[in-house]
N, C-alpha and C positions, 0 to 999 in steps of 0.2 A: 449549467448547463447539460444537457443530458447527455452520455455516450449514446445510447442506443439511435441517436437520431442527428442528420444531418441539416444546417442550418443555410437558408439561401439567402442573400440579403438582397434587394429589389429598389428602385427609389421610392414605394411608396408601401412597401409591405416587408416581413421579414419571415418565411416560410418554413415549416418544421418537417421533415422528410424521415420515416424510420428507414433506415442501415438493409432490413432484412425483411421479407413478409412472410414471417413465419408461418402464417395461416393457413400456405397452400399446404404445411405440409401434414394431413391429415389424420394420419396414421401413428404409432411411434416409430418401428423401424420406416418409414418416410420420412421423421424427422432427425433421426437418429443415421440414414442412410446418405442421407444430404453433403454433410461434413460441413454445414453453414456454421463458421466460428461467434455467428450472433443470435443464435435460433439453442433451444433445450427443452428437453419434452420435460414439461411439469406433473409429475404423479396427482398428485392433485385434485388439479384443473382436466387430467386428461386431456391436452390439447397442447400442441407446441407456441412455444409464449418465445418474447425474447431473451435474454440473459438478464438475471435480477429482477423480472414480473411475474415470478413466481412464489407467494409468500412460501416459509421453510419451516420443517416442526424443529422443536429443540435439541431434538436427541439423533434425528437421521434425519439427511439431506433428501427433498422430495422430491430431485427430478434430478436425470441422469443426462449429462449435457454431450456424451459421446460413446462410442460405440465399445472404447478402450472401460472407459469408468461403468459400461453398462453390466461388461463382462465379468466387475467385483459384485455385482449385488445379486440377488436370489430369480432362479429360475426354475420354472415347473416343468415338470415330465407327468404325463398319464399311460393310463398301461392298458387298454380292454383286458381283461382275461375272460369273462366266457359271454357266450351267446347262445339261447336260447329263443326258439318262433321269435326271432326278428328283435328281440330284448336284449339290450345292452347293460351289461352291469360293471357298473366299473367300481373294484375294489380294492383299486390302488391309487395315488396320486403321491409322488415325489418330489417336494420345494427344500432347495439346496441352496447355499452360501447365502444363510440367512445371519444375521447376527446377533447372537447372544441375546444382548440385551430384548430381544422380540421375539423369542420362542415362547416368553410368556406370556397367559391370559390373548393368547388369538385362533382363529380358527378358521375352517376354510369353506366357501360355499360355490355351490356347480347351479348356475343359473344361464334357462332358454335363449342365448342370445337375441331371439327374434319374440319372444312372447315376453320376454323380462321376469320370467315365473321362476319362483326357485325352485330346484328339483331337489336341492339338498344341502345339509347345513351339517356343522359334525364342530365342537366346541369341547372335545374329550380327549382326541389325540393329539401328541406332539406334530408338531409344526415341521420336524424334519422326512415325520415320515407320515403324511397323514391320510388318512384311510375315508372315504367318503359312498355309502351305497345308492343306486338310484336305477328307481325303473325307467327307462326308456326306449321308444319304438323306434327304431335305425326306418331310416324312407326306402322305402321300397322301390326308388327309381336308385340311377348311380350320381345321381346330386348330392352333394354333402350339406347337411345340416349343422349348426352352428349352436354351439352349449361355451359360456363366460365362468372359468375356472376361477377366484378368487384367492386369495387369502389376505386374511382384513388383521389389523395388531394397534387398536386407538385410530392414532387419527393416517394411519400407514395405511395403504392397502397397493399387492398387486395381484395386476388382474391379467389373463391372458386369453384369449378365442382358438377354441380349438374347434375341424371340422368333423365330422363326426358320418362317416360313408354306408355305402351298402354292401359292407363289409368285416371278417372278423377283427381285421387285426387293424386299430391304429394305432398310433404313437407321436409325441409329437415335442417339442422344446421350446425353453423359451422366448425364441428368438422367431418363432415361422410355428404357423400354425398347420393342425394335423395334417399327416399327409394319408390319404386314399390308398389302399394296398387291396389285390384282388383277392376270393379267396380262392385257399389252400389248391382247388383244384385248377386253377386258371393259370397255374405258376409250370412253368416246363422247367424240367429237371433233366434234360439231354443237355443246357450247354450252363457253366457253372462258370463263376467267378469267385478268385481267389483274393485279390486284391487290385486296388487300382491304384497309382504311382503319378504324382504324388497326390495325398490324401487329399492335402490343404493347395488351395490355388485363391489368386489374389482374387479382388472383382474388375480386376484387368483383361482375367480367363488366362486361355495357355493355350499354346502353339504345339505341344506334344503331351497327352498324357497317354499311360502304359496303364493296360488291363493284363491280368493274369490270372489263367484258368482255363477250361478244358473245353475239350469238342468245338474248337473254334474253328475248324476247315472243314468239320461236317454238316455247316450249315451255308447258305445264300444268304448275300442280302442284307447281313449284317444292321445292325444301327442301335445305339445308341439311347438308351429312353432315360430323361431327366426328371422325376420327381422332385418338385421342392414343397415346401409345408405351409405355404401360402396359399394353394387352391391343389383342385384337382388338374389343373390345365398340366398337361406333357408337354415337354418339350424333345424333341426326335433328330438325332444327329447322326447322318448317310457317315457308312465305315466303310461300303463298300468290301472289299475282302479284308482278314485277317495275315495279319507277318506269318502266323503258323497256327497248331494247333491249342498253343499256349499264351501266347501272346498276340494283344493290338492296341494299337497307336492311332490316336484322334486328335480333334483339337476342338475347346473348349470354349465357345463365345466371353464375350462381357456378366458378368452377372451381378445381382445385388447380394448385400451381405448375409448367405443363411446356407442351411445344413440340404443338401437334395439327396435321393436316392437316385442310385447307378444301376441299371439292369440291361441288359444285352437281348435284340429281340430279332428271330431272324423269320423267313419267310415260312410261313404256313406252323411257325411255333410261335408259344407263349413267352412273353417275357421271365428270364430268370430271373433268382433270387437276387436281390440288389445288395451293394454295398454302400456305404456312404461318403458322401463325396462333399467338402463346406469349401464353401466360398468366404472370405476373408478379407477383410480391410489390406488397402497394401501394404507395404512395409515401411516403417518411419523408426529413426537413430535416436536413442539417446545419448549415449555416451561412447566414448571409444580412448580406451588402454591397452598401453600407453598411449601420448597423443602426437610423439614425431618417433622420425626415422633417421637414418642417417645413410646418405644421398645413394649408398651401393644398393640399399633396402635388404633383402630379406629377415627384415624383423617379424617376430610374431605379432601381430594385434586382435585386439577381440575387438567386434566390435557389438555393442549392446542395446536391442532396440524390443522392437515386437513384429510379431507375426514376420521376423527374417526370414523365416522358413522356404517362402514362396518365394524371394527372391530368386534369378533365374543366376545372381553372381556380383559382384565388388568388381567397382572401373573404378580407374586411379586416373583425373585432370588434373596434369600439370599446367603451367603458363602458356604452352602451346597448342592447348586443348587438344593432346592426343590422349586419346582414351588406352588405358594399358589394362586387361581383365586381370582378375586377379581368380584363382583357382581356389576353391573354398575347402573346408574342411566338413565334414557328417551333420547337417542340419540340427539347427536345433531353433526352438521359436523366441528365445531371448535373446540368443547370444551368436556371433558368428568369427571364425578364426581365418583368418589371411594373414600369408606374408605380405610383407610392405616390397613395391618393385622396386627398381633400378631409374632411378630419377636424372636427367642429364646434375651433370656434379656440376657446383658452383662454389663460389666463398663464402657468399653470406646464405643466409638461411632463406626458404620459402616456402610458402603455402600452397598446398593443395588439393583438389574437393573431392571429397571421399563420395561414389554416388553407386546405389543400387538400380542392380538391371532385372526392371519387371515386362517382361515380353520385349518387345520396342521400344520402350521411354526407361530412360534414366534419373531416375529420382534424388535432386538433391538430399546427402543424410549430412557429412558431417567434413569440417577441415583437420588437417594433418600435417604438421608440423615437420619440414624436413630442415637438420642440419646436414653443415658438412661433417664428410666421414671423420671418426677418432684421431686423433694423433697421437701414437704411442712414439715417446720421446729416445727410451731406453733401458733396457735390464737389468738387474742385476744377478748373477745367478750364486747360490751360498751352495757348497759341496761339503763340509766339512762333517756332516753326518750319514757321506755316502754310505750307502744306497738310497737313504732319506737327500731328497732337494728339497731346497725353497728358492723358490723365484720369487725377482719384485719388479715388478714393469712400474714404469713410470708414463703416467699420462697427462697430456694439458688437460684444464676443466674443461667442460664443457654444458652445456643445459640437454646432455640427451640421458640421462639416470637412469647411469644401464647400470642393470641388477647382474651377480654372478652368475646366475645362472642362462643368462644370455652371450657366456665369454667363454671360446674353446679356446686354451693353451699348448701346446706341445711342441717336444722338442727334436730337434730331426740330427742324427750325427752318422755318422759312415762308419760301418765294420768292416773293413775289407771292402767286397765287392757290394755288398748290401748297405740299404736304406733301412736306418733301424727307426724309432718313431717312440718316443715317452711322453704319455701323455698324463696333463696334471691341471688338478683339481683345484679351484680358485675359494680360495679360503672368505675373504672380504675384499671391498673396497674401501679405500680411507681417501675420503677428499679433504686436499690442504688448501690455503688460499693461495697457491701457487701453481702446486700439479695435483693431482692423485693419485698414489699407489694400489695396485692391484696384486694383494698377497696371494702365492701359488703354492702348491705342495705337492711333489709328484716323488715317486719312487721305483728305480730303475728294478729291470729285473734280468738278470742272469750274472756273470762275474766278466762281461766285455770292458778292457780298455775305453776309457773317455776324453778325446782330447776337448776337456771343455772350454777351453779355447777358440776351438774350431766348429763349435756347434752351432745351428741356427734353431733363433725361437719364431715361431709363427703363431697370432693369434685372428682365431678367425670370429666373425659376427657377422651373422646370417651370408650373405652372399661376399662380403669383406674377408680378402684373405691379405695378411699384411705380417712382414717379416720386420722383425724388433731388432736393431743392431745394441751391439754389447756400450756400455758405460766404457769412455775409453780415457784412460788413466794419462791416456800424453797433452789430452787440454788442459792439464792444470800446468804443465810444463810450457805447453805455447803462452797461458796467459800469461804465467810468469815472468817469461822472454819478452811478450808485450809490450803488458801495461807500463817498466817503467820509460820506454823506449813512446808508447804515445802520451806517458805524464809530462815525457818533456817537448815533445812535440805540441803541445796545449799548453804550457808554459811559455815556449818560443813566440809562440800564435800571438798569444795575452800580450806577452811583453810587448810588441809590436804593434797589437792594435791599442794597447790603452796610451805606447808613447805617443803616438801620431794621435788619435786623440786628446791629450793632453794640450799638445803643441797647437790645436786647432783649438782647443778650448780658452787656453791663454791667449793667444791670440785675440780669438772673440771677446774673454774679459776685458782685454784691456783697451778695445775700442768702445764698449763698452762704459770704463769707466772715466775712459776719456772724455766721451758726449756727456758724463753725468756732471764730469769736471766741469765746463764750459756752463752746463744749464748753471749749476751754482753760484761759478762766477758770475753768471747771466742776472740770476734773480740776486746776489749781492749786490753787482754793482749800481741795478734797477732801483732798489730799495732803499743805499744811499743817496742817490737822486731825489729820491720822491722825497726823501727824509728832508734833502739840506732845499729842493726847493720847491717841494708842495706847502706851502704855507701862507696861503690866503684864498683858503674856502669857506671862512666864516662869510654867513651873509650880512650885506650890511642895516638893509631892510627886509622886515618880514611881517607885514600888514601890523595889518588889527591882534594885541594880543586874546585870546579865547578866555580870558579869568571869566571862573563860576561863579556863583552871586553865591552872601555870605551862608545862605541856608546849607547847600549841598555842598560847599567847600567844609561846612563843618560838621554834618552828616558825615562824609566820605572819611572827615579825621575822626570823630565819634565811632563810630561803626565801619571799622575798614575793609572787614572780609564782610561777611552776612551782609548782602543787599537789602535784604527782606525785613529786615529790624527797622533800616534806616527808613522805611516804607512810606509805615502810617502817624508818623512826624510832620510827612509833608502836608497832609491832608488837611481840609478846613476845617477848624471845630465847631464850624459853626450849620454842616451838612444832615442831614437824616434827625434833621429835630420840628416834633410836633409845634405848630404854628399859636397853638393857644397855650403853650409851656411857659413858665416867667424866665427869665433871664435868670436874676437873681437864685430862685429854687433851683432852676437844672444844673448850677456850678455853686452850691452852696456847700454840698457836702466835700466835693472834691478842693474849696479854699479851703473847708476848715481841717483836711488834711495838710495841706499845704503850708496853715497856718502853724500847725503843730513839729513839720521839717524845720519852717522857721524859729524855733525852740532852740539854740544849740544847743544845751544841755541834752537832751534828747535826743538832738541828730546825733551828736557826737556818741551819745551812749550807744546810740542803735547802731552806728559800723560798728563800735569796736565789738559791740554781741555778735553782730553777723560773720564778725570777720573770724570770731571764735568758735564757731564753728563747720563743723569736720567736712560737710556736703553742700559749703559754700565755696566752690573751686575759682581758681583765677579765673574764667571767663567769667561768672558770675559775678567775681570781684569787679572787672571790668566794664560791663553792662549796669551796675546797680550805678557807679560814678558818672558815666554816663546818662544816666537815666536823670540823674541829682541834676547835672549841669544842665542839661533841659528845663527840669522844674526850677532850676535856681538864675534862669536864664536871663531873667530882669531884677534880678536880685546880686548882681558880680561883687555886692561889698558886703552881703552875708556871707557869699560863697568862700569871697577872702578869708574873711576871718576862720569859717569851717580850716578852710584849708593849713591857715595855719596852727590850730591848734592839732587837725590832725599830724601837720608836718613835725610840731614838738616831739609829740607823742611818737613818731616813729624815728625819732634821734633816742626818746631816750631806750628804747627797744635798740636801735643799731650802737649805742654807745657800751654798751656791755657787750660787745662782739667787736666785729671792725668798722671802726666809723666812716673808713672810705668806699664801703658794697652800698650804703645808703644812695637807694633813688636811682642803684644803676639796672633792674627791672622790674618790671613789673608786675609786681608779686601781692601788691596791697591796693583798698579803696585809692590812699590819696596818692601813690602814683602814679595811677589813670586820670584822677579828677588835675593834678600837677598839669597829666600833657593837656587834659581838654582846656585847664584853664589858660595856658598856653599859645592857645589853637585859637582862643575866641581873644585876648588882648591883645596881640600878634599880626591879627589878622591884615587890622591897614596897613601894621609896618611890613608884612612879607605884600603886600600888592602894590603900595606906594613905592616904597625903595627896592624891595629883589626880585617879585615878578618878571619882569621885565626883565632884567640881566636871567633868568633860570630860563624863562623860554626861548632867550637866544641860544644857550647853552642846547635846548630840547633840539632846538631844528639843526642848529649844528651839528649835532650827534647825526640826527638824520639824514641829511643834505652829505657828509662824510661817509656815512657807512651805505648810502645808495649810486658814491661813486665808484664803488667796486661791486665783485657779482655779492648776489646772498642769494642762497641756498633756502628755497620756498617749505622745504619740507625739513629740515632741522632747524630754521632761521639765524645759523653760523653767516658769518660775514667775511669777507675778507678784511677788512680795514674796521679796526674795533677795538678797545679795551681792554676786555674781554677774554687773556686766552683758554680760554673754556667756551668763547663761541667764535673762537678764530675758524674760519677755513682756508686750512692749509692745504686741504684738497685739488683748491681748483686749477682748470687747466687754460691757456692762452686765451685772453678776450678781446675785443676790441671796442671802442665807442663811435657811435654812428648817432648823426643829428637827423633827425625826421621829421618831415616837414605835415604842419597836422592841420587837417581843414575841420571845424565842426562845423556840426548841419544848422540851417538857417534854424533861427527859432520857432516854432509853429503860434507862438504867442503874443510874437512882437512883431505887431507890424511893419514896423520902421526898420525893423532890421531884412534891409535888398540884397545883402551878399553873406555868406559864409565868413566867418574868422577863421586867419591863419596864423598858426605859430609853429616856432623851433621846439623842438625837445629832444633833445639827448638821455638815448637809450645804450645800455648794453647790447650785444649779437648774442650772451649769453642769459638777459633778461627771459621771464617766462611775461606772455601775452601778457594775465595779471598784473606783473609789475612793473611791464609797460605802460598798461593803463592807466595802474595809479600815479608813475610818474608825469605821464598827460594830463591826468587832472588837475593832482595839485601844481602846476607849474600854471593849466586854467585861472584857477583856485587864485595865486596869488596874483596875477594879473591884474582878472575879472571880480574877482570877489566871489563870484557861485558861476557855475554850469547853469546857467537856464532855472536854477533850482532842482536841476538833476542830483541825482548819490553816484555812490563811481558802482552800485551795482545797478546800474539804471541804463550804462554805457555799455556799445561794443564799439570793438575795432574792426575795419574792414581795409584790404592793402585795393590799394587804387593802381593798376598795370594798364597802363593806356585803354584800353577799355572795356578792361576787362576787372572783376571785382573779386576777391576773396575773401570771405571771411575769417577771420585771425582768433582762432579760442588755444585753451589750453590743451584739450585733450578732444582727438578729432580721431578716424581712422588711418592716419596719419600717421600719429604716434609710433615712437620705437618702443619696439616690444624686447625687454632684455631675455635672456636665457634663464633666468631663475622666475620668471610671472612678471616683473616689474615692468610696470609704462610708465617713460623716460616724457615729462612734461614737454612739450613744445615752446619752443624759442623762438626770437627774433631771426635766430641764424638758420633751425629750422625749418622756417619756412624762404629763405634767400635774401632776406630785404637789406639791401644794400643801402650804400651812405645818400641822404639827399631822396631817399623814396619820398612818397605820399599815400598815407595812413588818415583814411576818414573815424571820424567818430559819429557811433550811430546811435541815435536813444532804441536801448534795449534791455530788454531786462533780464540781467545774469546771474544767477543764484551765484549764493557766498559757500562753496565749495570746499571745506576743512578734509584736502587729500589725507589716504590713511598710507600704512604701511607699503602699500600695493606700487607706490609711485616714489617716484625718484625725481631730482632736477637735479643739481652739480655732484655731489659725494654719489660716485657708482660705481656697484662691485668692481674687485680688483680685476677681474677677468669677467669680459662677458660678450654676448654675441648678439649688434643689435640688427636688427631687420629693418632697413630704409624703406620706403615707401616702395621703388621696384620690386620690391620682393629679395631681393638682393640680400650675404649675410657679411656684414667686413668684423674680422677677430680680432681682438690687440690690446695690449694689455694697459694702462695709464702708465703714465712718465711717473720715473722714479719721485718722490716726492719728500721730504723732509720736516717738517711740522715745525722746528728750530728757526728755520729759513726765513719765516716769515714772523717770526719777533718782530721783526725791524716796523713792520706793519702797525703791530700796539705802539711801538713809540710816534711814527710816521701820525699815527691820531690822535695821541696825544699830544704833541706839536703845532698840529693842526688848530686844534680847542682849545690849548694853554690858555691864549689870553683872558677866553670867555670864560675860564675856570676860574682864571687869578681875579676876574673882574666879578666873579658869584661870590667869593668867599670875602673875598674885600667887603662886597656892599653887606655879608650877614656880619662879617665881625665892625663895622665901620659905627660912628658917632654922626649922623647928621648934623651941622650946622651947634658942634660937640655939644649935643644932647643925646645920652641914651633913650630909648621906648622907656615910658613910665613901669611897666608889668616888670625890666626885664633889671630897672635899676632898684624897685620898689623888692624886688622878692632875691636878689643880691646881695641890697643891705641886710634884708631880714636873716640871709643866712648868714652876715659878716655877726650883725650880732648874738647870733643862737652862738656860733661857736665863739665870743667873745661871753659871754655869759656859760658856758660848759668849761670854760677855762684852756679849749684846747688849740696848741701855739702851732701847731705844725701847719703851715701855708699849704702844703700839701693835699692836705683834709677838704679846707675852704675849696680851693679848686677845684677837686674832685667833682664837692657837692654843685658848684653852679655851674661844670662841664652837663653830670649826669642830669642835671632838670631843666638845662637849656638844649643844649646843640644835641646831647643825646636824647632827649626827651620830647624834644621838637623837631630842630634841625635833618634830621637825619632821616626825619622820617619824611619830610618835604623831599628834600635829594631825591629819595627813593621812592617815591608816590610821586612823579608832575600830574598824575589825572586826579588830585586830590585840589588840585589850582584850578589847571584849565582843562578847557573841556575838549581833550585829544586823547585818543586809545596808547597806552603803552604799550608798544612791542616785547617778547619776551629780547630779545636781542637790546634793544634801550633799555632795562631793567639790570643787564650784567655789566653794560656800558656804566651807568648812574649807581650800582655799587661797588664799580671800584673809584668814583668820585666821592661817594660815602666815606667808602673808609678814607682816605689820604683826607677827609675832613674831618674824620673824627681821632686820624693819626699826627692830626695839626694841637689838638687840643690834648693831645698825653706827655704825661707826664715823662713816661719812661722811655730811657733812651736804645731802640734797637739796636743790634749790630747786625745788620743784615751782609748775607755773606751768599756766593753764588748759588747754592741750591735753593734758595729763597723764594717763596712766588712774586709771576713778573706783577702783579698787582699793587705790594708791597716795592719792587724795585723800580716801576713804574712814575711813582711819586720821590723816591728816595732822596734826591737831594735836594727839594723843594720842601720836603715837611722839615726844617729847620729852621729855613725862612716863615714859612708860616707858625711852629710855636714861640718866637719871635712874636710874631706879632698879634698873637693869641693872648699873649701873657700885656704884651702893652695894650690889647682891648681889657683886659679885666683890668687891668690900672688906671685906667682913664675913665673905667664907671666908678670906679672902688672910691677916686681924687673928684669925681662930682658932686656941686652938693647934695648933700640928704634930701629928699622929699619930702614936703609935707604930709600930716594924715590928712589934710583939706583937698590935696594939691589931690592924689590916690584916690580920696574920694568921688573927688569932680570926675580925674578919667575913668572913674567904674561905675558914674551914675552914667557918665554922656556912654559911655559902651553898652551900658544897658537900655539908653533910650533905643540910641540903632536898632537893637535887634527884636523888640516887642514884634511880636504877632509874629516873628518868625515861624517857630514852632505851633505844636500843636501839642501844647502841656499835660493837657488830657491826658494822654495816654501813658506819657514819663510817670503823672501821678500812677497813676492806674498800675503798672507797673512795680514802681513802690513798692505801692500797698502789696502784692503777689509776696515780692520777698521778708515784709514784713508777718503777713499771715503765716507763711511759709516756715519762719524760724519762729514762732512764738512759744516759749511753755509756757502751762498754766500754771499756779501757785492760789487757791485762792485765800484771800485774807478778808477780817469783817471791814464791813463799811464804813463805821463809826470813825474809821484810824483815818492819819491824814492820807496814808496807804488806799485804802478802802476809796476816800474818797476818786483820789485821781484812776482809780479803779474804774471807779464809774463813770468819770468820764470820759476815757478812754473806751469804755463800751459805746456810748453815748457816738461818740466819733466816727468809730470803724461801722457802726448802723448806719449812720448816713452816709460813709462811704462805698459800702460795699450798695446802698440803694441805690446810689449816682450810679455803679459800674455794669445794674444790671438794668440801667435803661433805656430803652428801645434805641436800635441805631448805632450802639456802641461797638466794639472792636470785639473783644471775648466778655463772656461772663467770669467774676473773678469768684475764689473758691468760696465757701458756705462758711459764715462769716453769722453769727447769732448775738446779739445786746448778750447775751452771758459771757462770751468771749473775755478771758481774762489777758490783763495788762502782761507781757513778758516780765516776770519777776529780776531779771538781772537786769533788766533796766531797770526799773522801781533802786533795785537794789545801788546799783552805780550812783542814779539820780540821788538818793538820799545822802550817799556817802562823798559825792560831789558839791556839795550843797544849791542844789540847782533845784529843788522840790516844788518851794515854796512859788518859784513864779514859772515853773510846767503847769501845776493845780489853779493857778488864777485862771492859764490861758484853758483849760477842760474847763473850770465852772462856764464862763465866759460862754463854749462851748453847750456847752449842759442846758443854760438858759434859751439858749435860740432854739435847742429841741423843746424845750418845755410850752413854746410860742406854739411850736407843732402837735401837739401832742392830737391831732385825731391824728393827722398822715399815718398810712404805714410804711415802712420805712421798705419793707418787702417791696413794693407796690408804688413807686414815689408817680408814678404820674395821675394818680388823685387827688395831688394834692394842686 
């Protein structure tokens, strides 16, 4: 937007209006005299324009926007020196105030203003004294004719118009045109003017102007004639009668800024010789020094400005709007001296207005700050150098910034009947943080004896005269006497006050400790009673156990963390395949790869080779083991043989270090492979024997946790097994029974009435927690809530004919002083026991509350704003976390029977028979220990513990979502971690000596662990004592399990992933083809050419890395095959693969869709 315009908006348009109409000012003087702040004169276009609309020159401004600025630029004066036969000859033209840079390459020109004819042009003379001769016939009448005088330098042009009358002399200035004057014979020599005072007045006029001259009383009917340079029109002012023969007083009217010639004309007399009178701009202020004064006044103030000589005086206006006229010093155009007047005394500073009086107007000038009078504290007079005296005056610091020339210091003393005075000269004024010091020096005259103790020191500042008192030496004595007395009084008062407050504080603390003791006793007693009585919380019926199918159970076990890795294995293997493709051709390449993997020597060599790679990380080893388990899901017999070989190799590695550490961590392919193998083989045992008890434990934990308060934000609960998840900051709460009404199912026509059930909730439950309890209660009773999910229902409080929607956050939610919002609870809405709540069908978003919200855990001190806007402030009750450790024990007691039932179902032998997988692998570990001559029974015990409980059961106990279709909450995870820790402690051979500082999760089951250990040892012994399984029994079991899981997974994805690892970690080593190694390498090329072609078929998940038919067999794999003696068998398989490839010579492996 442009600042030169005003924008007006209406309903239909926006109009833009100029802030000033500068084009109304036609001439240069009119434009400048208007003093319009938005207008300026543009010399390039010779017209008055808005500011900023005139183009500028690079070296000199082309416009002058004020009279003050114009005075700084060039002026033109001309003088007619000769007149003959009505011919004017201008021989001198003076141009002043031209910048030095423009005095070169410039010329002057005179043009007939009416005919625009160049009369004269001169380029040779300097611009400061440019002369131009012309012949110009003067007008025969009394009218004036005009000539235009121009000075031109580049793009800069200064022009003035002068009127040439029928007269002898004509002169002018830059601000006005030429003035007409009569011939010498028309000038009256009888009346003479010496001077006019003032010679400059403002454009507002002047009420009293004095002309000094002679012969004023010798004429009658005196008139003052004013003639300006703007034309030949005269202005006549009647004077009447002169004061005397030499002085005349008259008034001048307002006028525009210009110079005028003044002459006196009497009756029958011609006009006298003229004098010049200047109309100038009204005065204006620029600065004032100093800008402050003391209240008593008299400080010399200098006002800087422009045309201040035309002001009638300075006026001070205080807050009472009283005008105080100030006398002035001799006039000057740029500065003005006056003495600050006295204003009403005030303790605080104040600001007054300084005004300039011009005629009857008062123009605002500037502000003057008045401060209280300076305060002189005392003095020190040093007379050691008498008659030379040194005086130090001490003054309070102020903002007056007094100079040494403004202070007058003198001393009075009496000499008989005479009062003598000694004047001091101020040397300097030193300002310190506390006070200022004025250093003065003086010298007394004569030999008078002076009693310096009786002298008086005075300071004069303007109109202020102040006597300074001497510094009293008795003051120190008074201070020394009063200080101890005051100190003792303060000590006595402090002792009395402290003793009184101490008693009050002691009494208050005693009351608080007594209340706290009562609270602690109450909490401990309630905890003890709950521990002894609350032991029947376990539900007897929980409906159908929501088991996951085998596919999802296995995938969650194989890939526990990244869900995206398990997704491809659930896809249909026969989707996105063209219908014209042959199934045999489609699967042939991956079948070849699977056949190669089924070579035991090759697969073992491949696994060991991959594990030696530094970039084959632990994550890659686990993924490879899971891919291999899926690829060999239907060949469990072969997978078991591979597991045996890899486990033996791992024992060989562990035997050199610590055999007890074997299978303790998942750092190799075989360890993850063992986990997967146990999951596959024990899935039936888990579902049939352990699953129901495990689900009962999870349900009992949920029920126990929900019986007490649970914080939604932190998930901490009052009833828990884990101290880290203990909600010990809980306030008092109560249980309410609500009557829940469910809306009629709109899809069920036979449902004539709404269902009603009773649900127990806590008054500290959020609306979301109450909704979850209501939903779970209905599902447990009826199976499902009309097919609705938890996020598809809402709650509504029924109170007579009124209904109120319930939600966690609404406009009534309390706001804490730190900006957090407290979630709404059942108690927040004032819901009482037995209230009726209606369940509606309403979509509610699943909100994940951030740190901006809180539920039960509040700040230590908060200001809560309730619904009506009132504020209640207070602190939470004092709480100790250890008071609520009994909650851990009561929760443990409540679910103890379920935990023991679960543990015994795991290490039990149904029908005195162990699961085939457990018996087989334990016998395998016993045989390996015997073959390696390991006599320490603890080693075999640790091997069995690391392979079964640690590798399988702990993983299941901590992750119920692997087995059931449920959602594991963080709090349930904390409780199951404690149970899993107790489960593993039962298998440990180490005797833990627990003390009082031991963790609570260890202390919780400390008394039960010895009994569990005995049962575990008996479990291991019972398995060992069972008759060994025959090979046929094991194979029959594995074959049966393989058939159960046929077509469960997309094995092609697993084979493709295995191929990536093979391709990523192979090494090139060219060998000649005639050798057995070369023939094997050729078979490798054909096999993986087919694998790549298969991987690049349309509809596959991802293309495989580039593999050509020349890709070599990894040399280390070949070397190990030769060393292990498995080369001939692998070679036979590869030759069979080659025969298959030879039948399809016409096929292009890179484009298998053409086959």
